N, C-alpha and C positions, 0 to 999 in steps of 0.2 A: 881664271874668274872661272868663277864655280859655271853653272850649269842648269836655266831651271827646267825642269819639264812642263806642259800641258795637257791633261787630260778630259776626256765624257764623260760626264755621271747623271745621270740618273739622281733626283731627288727624293733620297724613302723618307725627312722629313724634319720639322722645323720646330724649334727652339724659339718664338718672340720671346721669348725673359732675359734668354745669351746672345741670342744673334747665330744661334751656330746653329750649323745640319748637319747632319747624317747623307753623304751620297753613296752611293755605288756606283764604280767604274766601269762606262760602257767594255770595254774588251776587255775587261776578266769579272764577270760577272758575277762571283767567289766574293771579290772583293769588294766590303766596306769600308768608309772612312766616315765615322763618328764624332762628335766634336769639333766640324772644322767652321771657327769662321767667316763668318758671309761681311764681302766687299758694304763696304756703305755703301755703294748707290746700289748696291740693293735692295728693290722696295722688300717691307714683310710680307703687301699682298702677291707681289713672283716669288716669294721660294713655297712651293706645293708640292704635296707630294704628288708624284711623276714629270713634272716638270725637268725638261736636258738641263743640265747644268756645264760650267766651265772653270773645274779644278783648277790652281798652279799649284804646283808640289816641288819644295827648293829641294839640292841634296840632303835639307838636313833633318827632310820630312818632314816641314811644318806646311803644315797644307790650307790653304786659300780658296773659299767659291767666290771670282770676278766675276760671273756674267751668266745668266738663267734665257731660255728661252720655248 
């Protein structure tokens, strides 16, 4: 069974047309991920630059933004 990893991140930018985000991982500030799809449960109004978020990364390097706070 493959393991997924959760990472805390900061939201850098959000594209409302594609519902994707650019995030910077908090544990590795020089690592940014672009084009990360956002969960349908994430409201566009909550996806603003500077917000903290939770990113799920699968073993095949696919990522999904699953929550903001």
